[in-house]
C-alpha positions as semicolon CSV with decimal commas, in nm:
position;residue;x (nm);y (nm);z (nm)
1;M;1,113;1,912;0,841
2;S;1,406;1,866;0,711
3;D;1,496;2,015;0,288
4;V;1,522;1,691;0,036
5;Y;1,727;1,730;-0,300
6;M;1,718;1,580;-0,603
7;E;2,068;1,540;-0,615
8;V;2,285;1,423;-1,023
9;Y;2,627;1,282;-0,967
10;Q;2,912;1,186;-1,186
11;E;3,068;0,863;-1,204
12;P;3,457;0,995;-1,222
13;R;3,557;0,620;-1,387
14;S;3,329;0,598;-1,614
15;E;3,163;0,909;-1,604
16;R;2,813;0,821;-1,586
17;V;2,552;0,987;-1,406
18;Q;2,350;0,877;-1,104
19;L;2,049;1,039;-0,956
20;A;1,927;1,016;-0,582
21;I;1,680;1,176;-0,353
22;G;1,730;1,260;-0,013
23;D;1,850;1,562;0,256
24;D;2,176;1,603;0,463
25;T;2,198;1,262;0,676
26;G;2,144;1,018;0,389
27;G;1,912;0,936;0,085
28;Y;1,839;0,718;-0,180
29;R;2,030;0,567;-0,553
30;I;1,734;0,573;-0,779
31;F;1,932;0,512;-1,031
32;G;2,347;0,496;-1,229
33;P;2,611;0,252;-1,069
34;K;2,656;0,267;-0,740
35;F;2,809;0,508;-0,507
36;L;3,160;0,416;-0,417
37;G;3,240;0,741;-0,257
38;E;3,426;0,943;-0,585
39;S;3,127;1,082;-0,712
40;R;3,080;1,431;-0,800
41;L;2,707;1,674;-0,656
42;L;2,753;1,792;-1,106
43;R;2,363;1,936;-0,903
44;R;2,161;1,937;-0,650
45;A;1,813;2,142;-0,621
46;K;1,522;2,160;-0,326
47;L;1,240;2,013;-0,398
48;T;0,898;2,200;-0,308
49;A;0,537;2,108;-0,201
50;G;0,485;2,144;-0,483
51;D;0,780;1,898;-0,684
52;V;0,718;1,646;-0,400
53;G;0,321;1,632;-0,554
54;Q;0,408;1,597;-0,931
55;I;0,634;1,393;-0,832
56;R;0,385;1,131;-0,565
57;Y;0,141;1,133;-0,871
58;Y;0,345;0,969;-1,104
59;L;0,468;0,739;-0,815
60;D;0,142;0,663;-0,802
61;K;0,037;0,515;-1,075
62;V;0,316;0,287;-0,992
63;E;0,243;-0,153;-0,900
64;T;0,271;-0,253;-0,545
65;E;0,302;-0,587;-0,462
66;T;0,245;-0,724;-0,126
67;P;0,512;-0,648;0,187
68;A;0,801;-0,915;0,124
69;C;0,825;-0,791;0,584
70;T;0,670;-0,648;0,814
71;C;0,934;-0,593;0,979
72;A;0,912;-0,502;1,351
73;D;1,133;-0,239;1,337
74;I;0,936;-0,017;1,102
75;D;0,669;0,128;1,296
76;T;0,573;0,481;1,118
77;P;0,381;0,478;0,836
78;P;0,395;0,515;0,528
79;Y;0,486;0,135;0,537
80;V;0,693;0,086;0,172
81;P;0,534;-0,269;0,037
82;G;0,815;-0,481;-0,130
83;P;1,184;-0,618;0,015
84;C;1,266;-0,497;0,372
85;L;1,476;-0,193;0,301
86;L;1,645;-0,276;0,631
87;H;1,730;-0,664;0,548
88;D;1,666;-0,733;0,279
89;R;2,048;-0,658;0,114
90;E;2,005;-0,754;-0,225
91;A;1,701;-0,612;-0,290
92;I;1,855;-0,268;-0,318
93;S;2,201;-0,410;-0,451
């Protein structure tokens, strides 16, 4: 397993912050302006199994919708409900 991090960045033009989760190969922006390659990393915290369990507890409270795509390119669980992150570019912008 790879290490997973919660990261806080600051976009230099607007000084708005961005929150992301990811590993050394990439990640997912949770909120804040889109990454344009200019953001400065302010804080990076490695998530522990306990952190993940607490985050999962709150995420499990969110009602999910029927998947918009049953994408054949996704062949490993867990399948993520909602827009297909591989094909629906408008849904993730």
